[in-house]
KEKE-3310 file (N, C-alpha, C; in steps of 0.2 Angstrom, whole numbers, plus 5000, padded with zeros to 4 digits):
npx = (4924:4933:4937:4951:4957:4967:4982:4995:5009:5021:5035:5047:5054:5058:5060:5061:5068:5071:5058:5051:5041:5039:5028:5027:5016:5000:4990:4974:4962:4947:4941:4932:4924:4916:4910:4904:4898:4892:4891:4890:4902:4916:4924:4935:4938:4951:4958:4958:4966:4978:4983:4996:5006:5007:5021:5027:5034:5025:5022:5012:5012:5003:4987:4977:4962:4950:4935:4929:4921:4912:4905:4899:4892:4884:4876:4871:4870:4862:4866:4872:4884:4888:4898:4901:4913:4919:4930:4944:4956:4969:4981:4995:5003:5010:5010:5009:5007:5011:5010:4997:4993:4988:4992:4985:4987:4977:4960:4950:4934:4924:4908:4902:4894:4888:4881:4872:4864:4852:4844:4833:4841:4849:4850:4848:4850:4842:4843:4853:4859:4861:4873:4890:4904:4916:4927:4928:4941:4948:4941:4944:4958:4957:4951:4961:4971:4968:4965:4973:4968:4972:4968:4971:4964:4948:4938:4923:4912:4897:4892:4882:4873:4867:4857:4848:4836:4828:4821:4814:4799:4793:4794:4785:4788:4795:4810:4818:4827:4830:4829:4838:4843:4854:4858:4868:4879:4890:4905:4916:4930:4942:4957:4955:4954:4954:4954:4952:4938:4939:4936:4939:4936:4935:4922:4919:4909:4894:4882:4867:4854:4839:4829:4817:4814:4819:4832:4849:4856:4867:4881:4891:4904:4914:4920:4923:4926:4930:4936:4931:4925:4915:4914:4905:4907:4902:4891:4882:4868:4858:4843:4831:4821:4824:4834:4848:4858:4871:4881:4889:4895:4902:4906:4910:4911:4914:4915:4912:4903:4893:4879:4875:4880:4876:4869:4879:4886:4891:4886:4886:4876:4872:4859:4856:4847:4839:4829:4816:4807:4791:4789:4801:4802:4792:4797:4806:4797:4784:4771:4768:4761:4748:4744:4743:4736:4738:4742:4748:4759:4767:4770:4772:4783:4796:4804:4819:4829:4841:4849:4858:4865:4874:4868:4860:4852:4851:4847:4850:4842:4847:4842:4827:4819:4805:4797:4783:4772:4759:4757:4762:4772:4785:4794:4806:4815:4826:4826:4828:4826:4829:4827:4830:4818:4801:4793:4802:4804:4807:4803:4808:4804:4804:4792:4793:4785:4771:4762:4748:4737:4719:4719:4731:4730:4718:4720:4725:4716:4703:4688:4677:4678:4673:4676:4675:4686:4697:4701:4715:4728:4738:4751:4761:4774:4779)
npy = (5197:5200:5200:5200:5193:5188:5181:5170:5162:5149:5144:5132:5127:5133:5130:5133:5129:5115:5112:5111:5114:5117:5119:5123:5128:5135:5148:5155:5167:5175:5179:5183:5179:5182:5175:5177:5170:5174:5169:5154:5142:5137:5123:5117:5102:5104:5112:5103:5093:5099:5099:5098:5086:5086:5091:5097:5096:5097:5101:5102:5104:5108:5115:5128:5135:5148:5155:5158:5163:5160:5161:5155:5158:5152:5159:5156:5142:5140:5137:5137:5139:5139:5143:5143:5143:5139:5133:5124:5111:5104:5091:5085:5070:5065:5072:5068:5074:5070:5057:5055:5054:5056:5057:5059:5065:5070:5077:5090:5097:5109:5115:5121:5127:5121:5124:5119:5123:5122:5130:5136:5135:5147:5156:5147:5134:5119:5108:5097:5088:5095:5101:5098:5100:5094:5088:5074:5069:5073:5066:5052:5052:5054:5042:5033:5035:5033:5041:5040:5041:5044:5044:5046:5051:5057:5070:5077:5089:5096:5102:5108:5103:5107:5103:5108:5107:5117:5116:5104:5096:5097:5086:5084:5080:5069:5060:5069:5068:5078:5089:5091:5093:5093:5093:5096:5087:5074:5066:5053:5045:5033:5028:5029:5025:5028:5022:5023:5014:5007:5007:5009:5010:5014:5017:5026:5034:5041:5054:5063:5075:5076:5087:5082:5076:5063:5055:5050:5043:5036:5028:5015:5006:4994:4996:4989:4989:4983:4978:4965:4961:4964:4970:4972:4976:4973:4982:4994:5003:5016:5025:5038:5029:5016:5001:4994:4980:4973:4961:4958:4950:4949:4942:4944:4944:4956:4972:4983:4978:4973:4975:4968:4955:4951:4939:4929:4932:4929:4927:4931:4934:4941:4946:4954:4955:4966:4981:4987:5002:5007:5021:5026:5020:5026:5038:5036:5031:5038:5034:5023:5028:5028:5015:5011:5013:5029:5028:5016:5018:5027:5019:5006:4992:4981:4967:4959:4945:4936:4924:4923:4915:4910:4913:4924:4916:4904:4904:4902:4901:4901:4904:4913:4925:4934:4947:4956:4971:4969:4955:4946:4933:4925:4911:4903:4893:4888:4886:4896:4895:4900:4914:4930:4928:4927:4916:4905:4903:4892:4886:4879:4878:4878:4880:4884:4891:4901:4914:4925:4938:4944:4958:4962:4958:4965:4979:4978:4972:4976:4985:4981:4967:4959:4948:4935:4935:4925:4925:4922:4915:4901:4893:4879:4870:4863)
npz = (4643:4657:4674:4683:4698:4710:4704:4704:4699:4699:4692:4688:4678:4662:4646:4630:4619:4622:4623:4635:4649:4666:4679:4695:4704:4703:4707:4709:4712:4716:4704:4689:4674:4658:4643:4627:4613:4597:4584:4575:4578:4567:4561:4550:4539:4533:4542:4553:4547:4546:4559:4571:4579:4597:4605:4616:4632:4646:4663:4677:4694:4705:4707:4713:4716:4720:4724:4710:4696:4681:4665:4650:4634:4620:4608:4595:4595:4606:4618:4635:4648:4666:4679:4696:4707:4723:4730:4724:4722:4713:4712:4704:4698:4686:4670:4654:4639:4626:4626:4628:4642:4659:4675:4691:4708:4717:4717:4722:4725:4731:4737:4725:4710:4695:4680:4665:4651:4638:4625:4613:4597:4587:4571:4561:4564:4568:4576:4586:4577:4566:4568:4570:4579:4577:4566:4555:4553:4564:4574:4571:4573:4587:4591:4588:4597:4612:4628:4644:4660:4677:4694:4710:4722:4725:4729:4731:4737:4744:4732:4718:4703:4688:4674:4661:4648:4639:4628:4628:4634:4651:4664:4679:4697:4695:4691:4679:4665:4656:4663:4675:4692:4703:4720:4735:4731:4733:4732:4736:4731:4725:4717:4704:4687:4670:4654:4637:4634:4646:4663:4680:4697:4715:4724:4738:4744:4738:4736:4734:4731:4721:4712:4710:4722:4723:4731:4734:4748:4753:4744:4740:4731:4722:4706:4690:4674:4658:4642:4640:4652:4666:4683:4697:4713:4729:4730:4738:4741:4747:4747:4751:4753:4749:4749:4742:4739:4730:4722:4708:4693:4676:4660:4643:4625:4619:4624:4616:4606:4614:4613:4602:4605:4617:4621:4622:4633:4650:4667:4685:4699:4715:4725:4739:4754:4750:4748:4739:4735:4730:4729:4725:4712:4705:4704:4693:4683:4680:4676:4683:4694:4691:4692:4705:4722:4731:4744:4744:4736:4743:4754:4750:4748:4742:4746:4742:4739:4731:4720:4705:4690:4675:4658:4647:4638:4646:4660:4677:4692:4708:4720:4725:4733:4738:4746:4749:4750:4761:4766:4756:4749:4741:4737:4727:4715:4701:4683:4668:4651:4634:4633:4624:4617:4617:4612:4613:4626:4640:4655:4670:4685:4703:4714:4730:4739:4738:4744:4748:4751:4752:4754:4749:4735:4730:4727:4714:4705:4694:4697:4690:4688:4698:4707:4719:4731:4740:4758:4759:4749:4746:4738:4731:4722:4706)
capx = (4925:4937:4940:4956:4958:4974:4985:5002:5012:5028:5038:5053:5058:5055:5065:5057:5072:5070:5051:5049:5039:5037:5025:5026:5010:4996:4985:4970:4956:4943:4941:4926:4924:4910:4912:4898:4899:4886:4891:4892:4910:4917:4931:4935:4943:4958:4961:4960:4972:4985:4984:5002:5007:5010:5028:5030:5034:5022:5020:5009:5012:4997:4983:4973:4957:4946:4930:4930:4914:4913:4900:4900:4885:4884:4870:4869:4868:4857:4870:4876:4887:4889:4902:4902:4917:4921:4936:4946:4963:4972:4988:4996:5008:5014:5006:5012:5002:5013:5008:4990:4992:4988:4992:4984:4986:4970:4956:4945:4930:4919:4903:4902:4888:4889:4874:4872:4857:4850:4838:4832:4846:4848:4855:4846:4851:4836:4844:4860:4861:4863:4879:4895:4910:4922:4928:4929:4948:4950:4938:4948:4964:4956:4949:4967:4975:4964:4968:4973:4968:4972:4967:4972:4959:4943:4934:4918:4907:4893:4891:4876:4874:4861:4856:4841:4835:4822:4818:4810:4794:4796:4790:4786:4787:4799:4817:4817:4834:4831:4829:4841:4846:4857:4861:4872:4882:4896:4908:4922:4932:4949:4960:4951:4958:4950:4958:4948:4932:4940:4935:4940:4936:4932:4918:4918:4902:4891:4876:4865:4847:4837:4824:4810:4813:4823:4839:4854:4859:4874:4882:4898:4905:4920:4918:4929:4924:4935:4933:4929:4922:4912:4913:4901:4909:4899:4887:4877:4865:4852:4840:4826:4815:4826:4841:4850:4865:4872:4887:4888:4901:4900:4911:4907:4916:4917:4910:4909:4898:4888:4872:4874:4883:4874:4867:4885:4888:4889:4886:4883:4874:4869:4855:4856:4843:4837:4822:4814:4802:4787:4790:4807:4801:4788:4802:4809:4792:4778:4765:4766:4757:4741:4742:4743:4734:4743:4744:4753:4765:4771:4772:4774:4790:4797:4811:4822:4835:4841:4855:4857:4871:4872:4868:4853:4848:4851:4847:4849:4840:4849:4836:4823:4814:4801:4792:4780:4766:4758:4758:4764:4778:4787:4801:4807:4822:4825:4830:4824:4829:4826:4827:4824:4812:4795:4791:4807:4805:4806:4804:4808:4804:4802:4789:4793:4780:4768:4757:4746:4730:4715:4721:4737:4727:4712:4722:4728:4711:4698:4682:4672:4680:4668:4678:4675:4693:4698:4705:4722:4730:4744:4753:4768:4774:4784)
capy = (5201:5197:5203:5196:5195:5187:5176:5168:5156:5147:5140:5129:5126:5135:5129:5132:5125:5108:5111:5109:5119:5114:5124:5120:5129:5140:5150:5160:5168:5181:5180:5183:5180:5181:5174:5176:5169:5176:5165:5147:5140:5132:5119:5113:5097:5106:5114:5097:5089:5103:5099:5095:5083:5090:5089:5100:5092:5101:5098:5107:5101:5109:5121:5130:5140:5150:5161:5159:5163:5160:5159:5155:5158:5151:5161:5152:5135:5141:5134:5141:5136:5144:5139:5146:5139:5141:5130:5118:5109:5098:5089:5080:5065:5066:5074:5067:5075:5067:5050:5055:5051:5061:5054:5064:5063:5071:5082:5092:5103:5110:5121:5124:5126:5120:5124:5118:5124:5122:5134:5135:5137:5153:5156:5142:5127:5117:5102:5095:5084:5100:5104:5094:5105:5090:5085:5067:5067:5073:5060:5046:5053:5053:5035:5029:5036:5034:5044:5037:5046:5040:5048:5042:5053:5062:5073:5082:5090:5102:5104:5107:5102:5108:5102:5110:5108:5121:5114:5098:5096:5096:5081:5086:5075:5063:5062:5071:5068:5084:5094:5088:5098:5089:5097:5092:5082:5072:5059:5051:5039:5033:5023:5030:5024:5028:5021:5021:5012:5004:5011:5006:5015:5012:5023:5026:5037:5045:5056:5069:5075:5078:5092:5079:5073:5057:5056:5045:5045:5033:5023:5013:5000:4994:4996:4988:4988:4982:4976:4958:4959:4970:4968:4977:4973:4975:4989:4996:5010:5018:5031:5040:5024:5009:4999:4989:4977:4968:4959:4955:4949:4947:4941:4945:4944:4963:4978:4988:4975:4970:4976:4962:4949:4950:4932:4926:4935:4925:4932:4928:4940:4940:4952:4953:4959:4972:4983:4992:5006:5010:5028:5027:5017:5031:5044:5035:5029:5041:5030:5018:5031:5027:5008:5009:5018:5033:5025:5010:5021:5030:5014:5000:4990:4974:4964:4954:4941:4931:4923:4921:4913:4908:4917:4926:4911:4899:4907:4898:4904:4897:4906:4919:4926:4940:4949:4963:4974:4967:4948:4942:4930:4920:4908:4899:4892:4884:4888:4898:4895:4903:4921:4934:4927:4924:4909:4900:4902:4886:4887:4874:4882:4875:4885:4882:4894:4907:4916:4932:4939:4948:4965:4963:4957:4969:4985:4976:4970:4981:4984:4977:4960:4956:4942:4934:4934:4922:4929:4921:4910:4898:4888:4877:4865:4864)
capz = (4649:4662:4680:4686:4705:4711:4700:4706:4695:4701:4687:4690:4672:4656:4641:4624:4615:4624:4623:4642:4654:4672:4683:4702:4707:4700:4712:4706:4716:4716:4697:4686:4667:4654:4636:4623:4606:4593:4578:4575:4577:4562:4560:4543:4538:4531:4548:4557:4545:4548:4566:4572:4585:4603:4606:4622:4639:4651:4669:4682:4700:4709:4705:4718:4714:4725:4722:4703:4693:4674:4661:4643:4630:4613:4606:4589:4597:4611:4624:4640:4654:4671:4685:4702:4711:4729:4731:4720:4722:4709:4713:4699:4698:4680:4664:4648:4634:4620:4626:4630:4649:4664:4682:4696:4715:4720:4715:4727:4723:4737:4737:4719:4706:4688:4676:4658:4648:4631:4623:4605:4593:4583:4566:4556:4567:4571:4580:4587:4571:4561:4569:4573:4579:4577:4560:4555:4553:4571:4578:4569:4577:4594:4592:4588:4603:4618:4634:4650:4666:4683:4699:4717:4727:4722:4735:4729:4743:4744:4725:4714:4696:4684:4667:4659:4641:4639:4621:4629:4639:4658:4668:4686:4702:4693:4688:4672:4663:4652:4668:4681:4697:4709:4726:4740:4728:4736:4729:4739:4727:4725:4713:4697:4681:4664:4648:4632:4636:4652:4669:4686:4703:4721:4727:4745:4745:4733:4739:4732:4731:4715:4712:4710:4728:4724:4734:4736:4754:4753:4739:4739:4727:4717:4699:4685:4667:4653:4635:4640:4658:4671:4690:4702:4719:4735:4729:4744:4739:4751:4745:4756:4753:4747:4751:4737:4740:4724:4720:4701:4688:4669:4655:4636:4619:4617:4627:4611:4603:4618:4611:4597:4607:4624:4622:4623:4639:4655:4673:4691:4703:4721:4727:4746:4758:4746:4749:4734:4736:4725:4728:4721:4706:4702:4702:4686:4679:4683:4674:4688:4699:4689:4693:4712:4726:4733:4750:4743:4733:4748:4759:4747:4747:4740:4749:4737:4741:4725:4716:4698:4686:4668:4652:4645:4636:4650:4667:4683:4698:4713:4725:4724:4739:4737:4751:4747:4753:4768:4767:4750:4750:4736:4737:4721:4712:4695:4677:4662:4645:4628:4633:4626:4612:4621:4609:4614:4633:4643:4662:4675:4692:4709:4719:4737:4743:4736:4749:4747:4755:4749:4755:4744:4728:4728:4723:4707:4702:4692:4701:4685:4688:4702:4709:4726:4732:4747:4762:4758:4744:4747:4733:4731:4717:4701)
cpx = (4928:4939:4944:4957:4965:4976:4993:5004:5019:5030:5045:5058:5054:5060:5062:5062:5071:5062:5049:5047:5036:5034:5024:5019:5007:4991:4981:4964:4953:4943:4934:4927:4918:4912:4905:4900:4892:4885:4892:4899:4910:4924:4930:4940:4950:4961:4963:4966:4978:4987:4991:5002:5009:5016:5031:5029:5031:5020:5017:5008:5005:4993:4978:4968:4952:4942:4931:4923:4915:4907:4901:4893:4887:4877:4867:4867:4863:4860:4873:4878:4889:4893:4903:4906:4920:4928:4938:4954:4964:4979:4989:5002:5013:5009:5011:5007:5004:5010:5000:4989:4993:4987:4991:4984:4979:4967:4951:4941:4924:4915:4903:4896:4890:4882:4876:4865:4857:4844:4838:4837:4844:4852:4854:4847:4845:4837:4851:4863:4864:4870:4884:4901:4916:4923:4930:4937:4951:4947:4942:4954:4963:4955:4956:4971:4971:4968:4968:4973:4968:4972:4967:4966:4955:4939:4929:4913:4903:4892:4884:4877:4867:4861:4849:4841:4828:4818:4813:4805:4796:4791:4791:4785:4790:4806:4817:4825:4835:4831:4831:4843:4848:4860:4864:4876:4889:4898:4915:4924:4939:4951:4956:4956:4953:4955:4954:4941:4932:4939:4935:4940:4933:4928:4916:4911:4900:4884:4874:4857:4845:4831:4817:4808:4817:4830:4843:4857:4866:4875:4890:4898:4912:4918:4924:4926:4929:4932:4930:4925:4919:4911:4910:4902:4906:4895:4882:4875:4859:4850:4835:4822:4818:4833:4843:4857:4866:4879:4887:4894:4899:4906:4907:4912:4919:4912:4907:4903:4893:4881:4870:4876:4881:4872:4873:4888:4886:4890:4884:4882:4871:4865:4854:4852:4841:4830:4821:4807:4798:4788:4796:4806:4796:4792:4804:4803:4786:4772:4763:4761:4749:4739:4742:4740:4739:4746:4749:4759:4769:4773:4774:4781:4790:4804:4813:4828:4836:4848:4854:4864:4869:4873:4861:4849:4847:4852:4846:4848:4842:4844:4833:4818:4811:4796:4789:4773:4765:4760:4760:4771:4779:4794:4801:4814:4820:4829:4825:4828:4826:4825:4831:4818:4807:4793:4796:4808:4803:4808:4804:4809:4801:4799:4788:4787:4777:4762:4755:4739:4726:4717:4727:4734:4722:4715:4723:4722:4706:4692:4677:4673:4675:4669:4677:4682:4693:4702:4713:4723:4737:4745:4760:4768:4779:4781)
cpy = (5197:5202:5199:5198:5194:5181:5175:5162:5155:5142:5138:5128:5129:5135:5128:5128:5117:5107:5108:5114:5115:5119:5120:5122:5135:5142:5156:5160:5174:5184:5179:5184:5178:5180:5173:5176:5170:5172:5158:5145:5136:5129:5115:5107:5098:5108:5108:5093:5092:5102:5095:5092:5087:5087:5092:5095:5097:5098:5103:5103:5102:5116:5122:5136:5141:5156:5163:5158:5164:5158:5160:5154:5157:5153:5157:5145:5135:5137:5139:5137:5141:5140:5144:5142:5142:5139:5124:5117:5103:5097:5084:5076:5066:5068:5073:5068:5072:5060:5049:5052:5056:5057:5060:5061:5064:5077:5084:5098:5103:5116:5125:5123:5126:5119:5123:5119:5124:5125:5133:5138:5143:5152:5150:5135:5125:5111:5101:5091:5089:5103:5099:5098:5101:5087:5078:5065:5068:5068:5054:5046:5051:5046:5031:5029:5038:5037:5040:5042:5042:5045:5044:5044:5058:5064:5079:5083:5096:5106:5104:5107:5102:5106:5103:5111:5111:5120:5108:5099:5094:5091:5082:5080:5068:5065:5063:5072:5074:5090:5092:5094:5094:5094:5093:5086:5081:5066:5059:5045:5039:5028:5023:5029:5023:5027:5019:5020:5008:5009:5007:5011:5012:5018:5022:5028:5041:5047:5062:5069:5078:5082:5088:5076:5066:5059:5050:5047:5043:5028:5021:5007:5000:4992:4994:4985:4988:4979:4969:4956:4965:4967:4974:4974:4976:4982:4989:5003:5011:5025:5033:5034:5017:5008:4993:4987:4972:4967:4955:4955:4946:4947:4941:4945:4951:4968:4982:4985:4971:4970:4970:4956:4947:4943:4928:4927:4930:4929:4928:4934:4938:4947:4950:4958:4966:4974:4989:4995:5008:5017:5030:5025:5022:5037:5043:5033:5032:5038:5025:5021:5029:5019:5006:5015:5022:5031:5020:5013:5024:5025:5008:4998:4983:4972:4959:4951:4936:4930:4920:4919:4910:4913:4919:4920:4905:4902:4903:4902:4900:4898:4912:4920:4933:4941:4956:4965:4972:4960:4944:4940:4925:4918:4903:4898:4889:4887:4890:4898:4898:4911:4924:4933:4923:4917:4903:4899:4895:4887:4881:4876:4877:4881:4883:4885:4900:4909:4923:4932:4944:4955:4966:4963:4962:4975:4984:4974:4975:4979:4980:4970:4956:4949:4941:4931:4931:4926:4928:4915:4908:4892:4885:4871:4867:4865)
cpz = (4654:4668:4684:4693:4707:4708:4702:4703:4697:4696:4688:4684:4666:4650:4634:4619:4616:4624:4630:4646:4660:4677:4690:4705:4704:4705:4709:4710:4714:4708:4694:4678:4664:4647:4632:4616:4602:4587:4579:4574:4571:4562:4554:4543:4537:4538:4553:4554:4546:4555:4567:4578:4591:4605:4612:4628:4644:4657:4674:4689:4704:4706:4710:4715:4719:4722:4714:4700:4685:4671:4653:4639:4623:4610:4599:4590:4602:4618:4629:4646:4659:4676:4690:4707:4717:4730:4727:4721:4718:4710:4708:4701:4692:4674:4658:4642:4627:4620:4628:4637:4654:4671:4687:4703:4718:4717:4720:4724:4728:4735:4731:4715:4699:4684:4668:4655:4641:4630:4615:4602:4589:4577:4561:4558:4570:4576:4581:4581:4566:4562:4573:4573:4578:4570:4560:4556:4560:4576:4577:4573:4584:4596:4592:4594:4609:4624:4640:4656:4672:4689:4706:4721:4724:4728:4732:4735:4742:4737:4723:4707:4693:4677:4665:4651:4640:4632:4622:4635:4646:4662:4676:4691:4700:4691:4681:4669:4658:4657:4675:4685:4703:4714:4731:4737:4731:4733:4732:4735:4727:4720:4706:4691:4675:4658:4642:4635:4643:4658:4675:4692:4709:4724:4734:4747:4740:4736:4735:4732:4724:4716:4713:4717:4729:4727:4735:4742:4755:4747:4739:4735:4724:4710:4694:4679:4662:4647:4635:4647:4662:4678:4694:4709:4725:4735:4735:4742:4743:4748:4751:4757:4752:4749:4746:4738:4735:4724:4713:4697:4682:4665:4648:4631:4618:4620:4621:4607:4607:4616:4606:4600:4614:4626:4624:4630:4645:4662:4679:4695:4709:4723:4735:4750:4755:4747:4743:4735:4730:4724:4724:4713:4702:4700:4695:4681:4682:4681:4679:4693:4697:4690:4701:4716:4729:4740:4749:4740:4738:4753:4756:4746:4746:4743:4744:4740:4735:4723:4709:4695:4680:4663:4651:4643:4640:4657:4672:4689:4704:4719:4723:4729:4738:4743:4749:4750:4760:4770:4761:4750:4744:4737:4732:4719:4705:4689:4672:4656:4639:4628:4627:4621:4616:4618:4611:4622:4636:4651:4666:4682:4697:4713:4726:4741:4739:4741:4748:4750:4750:4749:4750:4737:4726:4725:4716:4703:4700:4696:4697:4685:4692:4704:4717:4728:4739:4751:4761:4753:4746:4742:4734:4725:4712:4694)
residu = (UNK:UNK:UNK:UNK:UNK:UNK:UNK:UNK:UNK:UNK:UNK:UNK:UNK:UNK:UNK:UNK:UNK:UNK:UNK:UNK:UNK:UNK:UNK:UNK:UNK:UNK:UNK:UNK:UNK:UNK:UNK:UNK:UNK:UNK:UNK:UNK:UNK:UNK:UNK:UNK:UNK:UNK:UNK:UNK:UNK:UNK:UNK:UNK:UNK:UNK:UNK:UNK:UNK:UNK:UNK:UNK:UNK:UNK:UNK:UNK:UNK:UNK:UNK:UNK:UNK:UNK:UNK:UNK:UNK:UNK:UNK:UNK:UNK:UNK:UNK:UNK:UNK:UNK:UNK:UNK:UNK:UNK:UNK:UNK:UNK:UNK:UNK:UNK:UNK:UNK:UNK:UNK:UNK:UNK:UNK:UNK:UNK:UNK:UNK:UNK:UNK:UNK:UNK:UNK:UNK:UNK:UNK:UNK:UNK:UNK:UNK:UNK:UNK:UNK:UNK:UNK:UNK:UNK:UNK:UNK:UNK:UNK:UNK:UNK:UNK:UNK:UNK:UNK:UNK:UNK:UNK:UNK:UNK:UNK:UNK:UNK:UNK:UNK:UNK:UNK:UNK:UNK:UNK:UNK:UNK:UNK:UNK:UNK:UNK:UNK:UNK:UNK:UNK:UNK:UNK:UNK:UNK:UNK:UNK:UNK:UNK:UNK:UNK:UNK:UNK:UNK:UNK:UNK:UNK:UNK:UNK:UNK:UNK:UNK:UNK:UNK:UNK:UNK:UNK:UNK:UNK:UNK:UNK:UNK:UNK:UNK:UNK:UNK:UNK:UNK:UNK:UNK:UNK:UNK:UNK:UNK:UNK:UNK:UNK:UNK:UNK:UNK:UNK:UNK:UNK:UNK:UNK:UNK:UNK:UNK:UNK:UNK:UNK:UNK:UNK:UNK:UNK:UNK:UNK:UNK:UNK:UNK:UNK:UNK:UNK:UNK:UNK:UNK:UNK:UNK:UNK:UNK:UNK:UNK:UNK:UNK:UNK:UNK:UNK:UNK:UNK:UNK:UNK:UNK:UNK:UNK:UNK:UNK:UNK:UNK:UNK:UNK:UNK:UNK:UNK:UNK:UNK:UNK:UNK:UNK:UNK:UNK:UNK:UNK:UNK:UNK:UNK:UNK:UNK:UNK:UNK:UNK:UNK:UNK:UNK:UNK:UNK:UNK:UNK:UNK:UNK:UNK:UNK:UNK:UNK:UNK:UNK:UNK:UNK:UNK:UNK:UNK:UNK:UNK:UNK:UNK:UNK:UNK:UNK:UNK:UNK:UNK:UNK:UNK:UNK:UNK:UNK:UNK:UNK:UNK:UNK:UNK:UNK:UNK:UNK:UNK:UNK:UNK:UNK:UNK:UNK:UNK:UNK:UNK:UNK:UNK:UNK:UNK:UNK:UNK:UNK:UNK:UNK:UNK:UNK:UNK:UNK:UNK:UNK:UNK:UNK:UNK:UNK:UNK:UNK:UNK:UNK:UNK:UNK:UNK:UNK:UNK:UNK:UNK:UNK:UNK:UNK:UNK:UNK:UNK:UNK:UNK:UNK:UNK:UNK:UNK:UNK:UNK:UNK:UNK:UNK:UNK:UNK:UNK:UNK:UNK:UNK:UNK:UNK:UNK:UNK:UNK)
# end
């Protein structure tokens, strides 16, 4: 079903003999479409093997979309997608589909809603493992020719994103990744480059609110991940309750095999003037709510300032400063060897100061313990 509003296409070159099509501008507005699939789509290995290389030279300079509404429903798989788009503008630099490269000047998306929902599949499919729409031959071809996508400016504002899997149980009052709903989603970024597993981007600001109550107010960072290194430059993230400032760098033999070779990775990280809220922690681990009094969850915070360098098996702590609750204070430095095996751990720590009070300790001790806790505790040593 399609209700087409206004469509205008400006073409500067259309030469099928030379396999070249150049579109200056596409303008589409006031359009609504609905697509419903009742049967499971099928793609055979034979069809994938017959797929011919793309030899056309196609370019599109600018695409303008306004007031677009679309929905897609795959009844056999129980999947549905809905898009309500108010305004979007895409400006390109160069599109080279033959070389798997797309260079974009800018992408703007404002005041739009995207919803992806999963319901119980129909037609004999019981799980995602029962259905793979992409044949092995096509997957192998894609792996051998990774795409390169570059974007100079990204501007997302006033958007909402929903992902709901109705086949999974719903966890309330927490960030449930099977039932996400982000509102007020904003992203201002520049110099985005994606090439295979490599990613580089400068995030000027990221902000959104999640249905659980968790919200990111501001976030900025420089991110650079490649096959042998990862850099997180000047991350500054603030939520409704926390503030996180981190500068971290790591090198490793292979990003692809990091799960197997992480012990060979080396890194250095600085955590500066960071405040972590118990309230935010409970959003991601609801079980913590059973370990703390309600008043402490709503007001409890831990201040962290620390520096680390070395590797997993040889971790050097240049400084560690923790302040938490009312009057708990830890200042330490040293070295930890042997991680991650507990039996091999060897610690050489300098405890400059540890101080806490009865008021801070009492909530963590069971009533049955019946201890006579001193008003305060102060320790230092190695």
